[in-house]
C-alpha positions, 0 to 999 in steps of 0.5 A: 429511627431518631430525629435530632431537632433544633428548637429556637425561640424567636428572640434577640438573644439565643435561646436554643435546645437540641433534642433527640426524639423518636421519629414516629412519635406524635406531635403531642409528644414533641409538644410535651418535650418542648414544654419540658426542656424549656421549663414552660407551663404544661397547662397552656395551649399550643399549635404547630404550623406547617411552613414553606421554604419562605417560612409562610404558614400553610397549615395549623396543627393544634393541640386540641382540634375542635372540628371532627376529623381535623388534624391535631397533635394527637393524630399527626406524627412528626415524620409525616411533616419533618421528612428530610433534614432542614424541614421546619415547623413553627411552634406557637406556645401560649396564645396570649403571650405568643411564644414562637419557636422554629423547629428544625430537623437537623439529622436523622439517625437509626439508633433511638434510645430515649428522648434527650436534650443534647444542647442547651443555649441560653435561658428563656426570658421571663416574658415572651419577646414582643414582636413588632411588625414594621414595613421598611418601605420608605415611600407611601406606595404599597406593593404586595411584594414588600415584605414586613420585617420582624424586630424582637425586643 
């Protein structure tokens, strides 16, 4: 089976790639293909993160696991995490610069031929977008229900 996946860089400008990839490949193959379609350096480390419907991180799946028997990209298949359309993962590339991408399953089809990039919107900037965390709460009281907003520069 084939997965159609949309990968969106978290930035103020639209930088999007849509790819077709085999549904039962490992996350390491998806990582390599993301590096290829965004023209990134293949020598940097990266992780995928399982996220919930509120985009809160639930689990990290690193490129390389330093713990025996832990999940890594080499032993986790895409179809074990992206099960149905609209399922999402967070992908963080280069821990020093913190490029962040949203990976979303947009369609599942039967006929897989080869990996391909089917849509390319925007160019990746020279520098990773700086993410500034700010709290819009106007008074000085702190409530756990307050949500931080992200601003990209």
